[in-house]
N, C-alpha and C positions, 0 to 999 in steps of 0.2 A: 229276303226275309218276310215271314208270317207277321200277322198282327200281333202286337205285346198283350201280355194279361196283366190283370191288374194285382200284382202280388204285393204292391206295398213295400218292397225294397230291391236292393239291384241283384237280381239275380239271371242269369243266362241259361237257357235251355238248348243242348247240342243235342244231335243225334249219337249212339253209341259209336258208330262207324267213326264218324268226324272225330270224337275225344279219343278215339285209339290211335287214330292216325297222327293226331296232334300231340300224341304223349300225355293228355289229360285225363285226371278221375273227377269223379263226384267231389264235391266240397272244394277242389282247388280255388284257390284265388287267382282270376285272371284279368289282364288289362284288354279293356276292350278301347279298341279306337277307332274315330271317324274324323279324317282330315286332321284336324289340329287339337281336336277334340280327345279324350281318352279319360275312363273310369273304371274302378275297380269293382269287379262284380263276384259273386259267388258260384260256381258251376253245377249245374244240375243235368245230369247225362240221363236221357230217355231212348226207351227201345220202341223202333215201329212207330212214332208218332210225328217225327219231324225228317223230312226228306235230307239225304246229305248235302251240305252245301248250304243250307240254311240254319237260320236261329232264330229263337225266340225272346223278346226283351221284356223284363218286367217295366212299368210304367215309369217308374223310378228312375230306371236305367235309360228309359230311351229318353225321357226328360234332360237328364245329366247330357247326352250327346247330341239331343235334337236332332235326332234319325226320325226319317221317315220309311215307311215300307218299301221295300225293293232295293236300299241303297246298301251298299257293302261296308261292312267294319271287319276291323282283323283283331285276330287274337294273339296273346302271350301270355306267358304263366308270369304272374304277378309275384314280385320277393316278398317276403316279410316286414311289416313296418316294425318300427322301433318301437312300437307299443306292446307287441306282441311277447317281448324278453320283461316287459315291466309287469305285465299280467302271468306269467310265469312266475316271478317275482312275489307278485303277492299271494298266489298260489301258495306259495311256501312258507306263507305269514309273516314276508320281510315287509319293512316300512316303505314304503313309495315315496321318493321326491315330488315338490310340487311341478318339476318339468315331467317326469314319468306320468305324474297323472294328467297332466294336462294334454299329454301325449296320446293319452288313450281315450279320452275325452272327445278330441278333434279328429282322431281316425275315425271312431264311432261317428260322428256327425257328418263326416265327410266318406261314411263308407268305405273307408281303408281297412277296415277291419269288419270281419261278418258275425252273423249271430251266435257262431259257435265260439269264436274269442270272447266277444261281449257276453255270453254265458258264462264262461268260467271267472271274468272279473267281478260278473255278480254271485257266482256260487262260493268264489272266495271271500268275498266280503260277507256271505251270509255265515260262514264256516270261522272265517281267521280273523275278521273284523277289521278297525281301522280305528285311529287313535284321532283326536280332535285336528291336531296339524293336517293330516292326511283328509279330514272332512271340509276345513277350511279349503283347503287345497281343491278339492273336488267341487263344492261350491262355486268357486270362484271360477273355475273352468268350463262348469255348466253356463255360467251366466256372460264370458265372453265368447262362448258358441253359440248365442244368439243375440237377439235384439234387446234394445232396452227402451224405456218411455220416461220421458222428465215431465211432471204434470207441473212442475213450477209452484208446487206448494206442498206442506206436510203432507204424507200419506200413512193411513194405519189399515192393517188388514187383521180379519180372524181367519182362521184354520182348524181343519179337524183332521184328526190322523185317521178317522175313519172307523168302518168295523161295525157299525149300530145301525141298524136298517131303521127305516124313518127321522133320519137326524136333518130335518130341514129347518133347522133353527137360524142360517144364514138367510132364509127369506123374512127373518123377523129382525136378525141382528143388525143388518145392513140399512133397512129403512129408520131403524130406530135410532143408530150413530149418525146417520147423516142428517135426521130430521133435527139432531141437537148439534150440526156445525161440525162434524168428524167428517173430513172426507176419505171414502173408502171405496175404491174401484176394484170391488173382488172379482179376483178371477179363480174359476171353480172346472173342476174337472165332470167327465161325464161319468157313469159306473162303469167299474171294470168287474169286479165281483158282486157287486151290491144291487137291489133292485132297483133304485134310482140314486145319482149323483146329482149335487146341488144344480149343476147346469141343465141336467135332464128335467127336473121340477120347474125351473125357472122357465124352461122352455115353453112348458104348458101356457103361460102367462105371457111370454114376450122374447121373440128373439135372440141368440145368445151367441151367435156367430159373427164374428166382425172382424175386421183388420184392424192394425195397429192404429190407424189415424182414427178410423170409425171408433173404436174403443176410447181414444182420449176423448174423442168430441162428445161421446155419449155422459161419459163418467164426469167431464166438466162440468156440462149442462144441468146434470141433477144433482152432482154432489156426491155420487156413489152409483155402483151398476152393480149386477151381476151376470156375467157373462163366461163363456167357454173359454179356456185359454189355450184350446188345441189349436186354433187359426193364429195365435198373436206370435209365436216365432219365438216365444219367450223361453229361455232354456230349452231349446227343442230337443235337445237331444236324450232328454228326460222320458220323452215319448219313447224314443226307441228303447231304452234300458224297460219301462214298464211293460211295453209290449212283447218282450222276453223274460219278465220275472211273471208274467201271469201263468203260462203254460206251467212254469217249473213250480209253481205255489211257493215263492218265496218273496220277503219284502225286507231285503237287510236293512238294520236299523241306520248304518252310515249313509246307505242310498237313500232313506227316508229323509233323513235328515237335509243332504244335501237338496235334495229333489224340491223340498218344502222352501229350503230358504233361496235357492237360486231363481226360482219365480217369484220370489218375495222381492228381491233384491232388485230383479230386473226392472222391477216398478218402481224403486225407489222408496220402499218403505222408512219410517222412522220409529213405528212402534208395531209389535204384533201381539195380536193374544192366541194360544194355541189351546185348545180343546183337548184334553187325553181323557177319553171316555174308559172307564176302567170297572171290571166286573166280570162273570161270567160269561164266556162267550164275544167279548170283546178282543179288540188287537193285544191290549195289555190288560191280561185279567188279575195281576197282584198290585197293589198299593204300593210297595214298596218298588217296584220295577216302574211304575209310572211316576213315583218322584225321581228317579234316575234319569227317567227320558226328559221330564220335565228340567232337570239342572243342565241335562246337554244343549237343549235349545236354549237356556237363558246364556249358558256361556259361548254357544255357537254367535248368538245376538251380540254377546260382547264384543266379539272379535271382529264384527262387522260394523261396530257402534249403532246397533239396533238394539230398542228395548223392548224386552219381552216379558211379557206374564202369561203365567200357564193356569188353567183352571181344570183341576181333576175332576170330573163328572162321574154320575153313576151310568155305566154301559152294560149293566146286567140284562136291561130288555130293549124293546124298542123305543125311541122317544115319540110321545104322544100316540095314537092309537092308527094312524095312516103308513101304509107303506106301498109305494108305487107312486111314480111321476103326479099323475092328473090326483090321486088321492091326497097326496101331501100336499101339492099346489092350493087345493081345497079347504086342507086344515090348516094351513098359513093363513092363507085369506081369513078364514073365519076368526083367528088370532089376533090378527092385525085388527077386526073389527069387532071386539071385546070379547069374544068367546074362546072356543080352543080348549083341549086339555090343560089340565094343572101342573103336568111333567112338563110339556112343550113351553108354556108361558114360564116357567121356574127356570129352566135352563138359559131359555133364549135372553132372558132379562139379566141373567147373573152373569152371562158370558157378555152382553153387551154393556153391563156394571162397568167390569173390568176394563173394556174397551174406553169407555167413557172416562174413566180414573185414567188410565194410562196417556190418553191425550191431553188429560187435564182440564176438560169439561167440567169435571164435578171435583170434589175432594175425594180422599180416599175414605173409602167405608159409603158416600153418599151414591154410588153408580147405579146400583140395581133401582134404588127408588126412584131415579130420576128416570129412567129406563121404562119402570110400569108407569110413569105416569105420562110419557111419550105416547104409550099404548093407551093408557085409558083417555086421554085427552081426543086421540084420533089423528096425533101431529105425525106417527110413523105411518099408519094408513095413507093420508095425505102423501106423504114421501114415497113410497112403495109405489103409490098412482102415478106418481110424477117420474119414478124409474121405470115404469113399465113401457109409459107414454113415450119416453127418452128412446127406449131400445125398439120401439116399433109395434108394441102391444096395444092391445084396450084398455084405456086407464080407467072404465067403468065397469070392468069383469066383476061380476060377482062369482062367489062360489058354486050357485047354483048353475049358472051358465057354463061350467066347467065339464064334458063329457067324462063320465066314466063306463066301463065294460058292460055290456048290456048283457052279458053270461055271467049267473051270479050264483054261489050254493053257500050256504051254511055250514058251519061244524058247531055241534051243539055240546052242550056238558052230559056227560056219562050218569053222573050222580050228584047229589047235594054236596056242597061242600065249598073248600076254597083254593080259590090258584093260587100255586105253591110255586110256578115257573112258567116261564114264557122264554122258548129257547130260541134266541137271535138267529142262529144258523138254520135252522128249520123254517123260521118265517120268511127269511131271504131267500132259501130255495125256493118255496112253495110261490112266493111271487115273480120269482124270475123263470119257474116252470107255466105259470099263467101268462106270461108274456113280457113281464116287466123287465128293463127300461126301454126296450124297441117300441113295445105297443104301449102306450102313454095311458091309456085308460085302465090296464091290467095292475093286480096289486092285491095287497090283504086287508082287510079293516078290523081291527081287533075290538071285540066289545068287553071283552074282559082282561086283566093286566093282573100282575101279582099283588095277592092281597084282597082281589075282589071276593065277594061270597057270591054263590050262585046256587042255582035250585038246577036240579035235573032237568033238561030239555032247553035250558038258556041258551042263547045263541054266545059261542066262544067268539068264535072270530067269521067273516064273512069273504070270500075268495070272489076277485072280480077278473074278468077276462075279456078280450074282445072277438075271441073265438072258441067256439065250444069244444073243439079238439085238445084246445090247451088249457080250458078249465076242468075237462077230464082229468088231463096229467097231473094237474095240481092238486085237485083233489083226492085222487089215489094217493099222491105223497102224503097229504096232510092226514089221513088216514093212519098213511103208516107211521109217519114222523110223529105225532101226536105233539105237534109245538105248543100246548097250552095246555099243563099238568092239572090236575083237580084232584084233589085229597079232602074225605071227610075226616072227622075226628077220630073216628075206628080206623088206624091205617093196615091192621092185621091180626085176624083170630089165631091163637095157638093153643091146642094142635089145631091144624086145617079140619080134621074131622073128627068127631065124638064117636 
């Protein structure tokens, strides 16, 4: 048996000859056995790459079987799991029972169903939807399929549905809340389609990858933390679902609700503040739709005895001026040190204020003032440095210590006028083409946002990259996409020609 390949899922590759002789076809579900161990895998058939009698196993499958190169495995056609019929039922738009939903979740977690079946389940959610009873059952099952942690004290969290570049507010909210006694062990994601997830930005300041015991120790030591949730085994089936949602370009509302809540329930939260950015280019563009989503979060919280407060925030353009891990980390530190853009300060303190009120630290209406005071006095900065040190970073780090891409180019205003639009999707695309988030120093720095008055030749934005080739690619996209719109008072001359 040749060496395995890092596919990140349970797959077995066979030669076309072996597959024909065994009566197997591509995408068949097969049972792979070694001694007393067995696992289900998806079959991939290749021509000319693998000698007859040999197979290639993905790392996931190899780990499940604890198989070594040269050992002999046996294959047999696997039957359809019970969850297969439940998935077809949801594809018809019928309501699933808690038992059927649990079967789907656990079969996905145990690789008893493959990516095709999971994709069918997610697409059924996207187009047929789920009612609240189904969402509750889905959330419960996702929690049960992973690990949980008991901190022994009240836990509070803040979460954003995402979709707005530059949304580094958690790097302010967590230390503000923790500095005033709110225990907030925040788990965050890495970027999927954005230029930087919260974990990507925090990783510029300190390590974010911990196992469950390390996570618990760090959080209790500092009274809060910002870590990557991917290593913690909290609702791990969610990572499988997200991996399949991404290439399909879907984000089913029911799955999003269950995804967010399952990870929060796994750490035992008592209260949750949800950030729902709304506006052109955001995930939720309509205020009415945002209010409907907020109602769903509140109802889901009620079902699990979790107090939920939703903040519908402006999401029509990036938060602050920086987009990309290192640039955002710099801007967050500057804000904690008493500087930073007004939009970042306003959004961060308003959401932190909701958290302070929800946890009972302040009375209703007094939360944002308390949050601003924590910033003004330096309490939040001190707490952030404590969190950075607890997570293994340098607590003395200054904004100027954070390196950004050495290759830079500016985009300038073509005429005098006002900035009338900053396009979220275009900014995100340019930052990603520059190398973000994998290349931490890459990104975009906005010098002018909506409502700014500019003169011809003024810098609108600056692109940073760690590689010259990436900078060229991002700049060409910026010229094509025109992410910042500048309009003068004269919009059009009629007729065009005299």
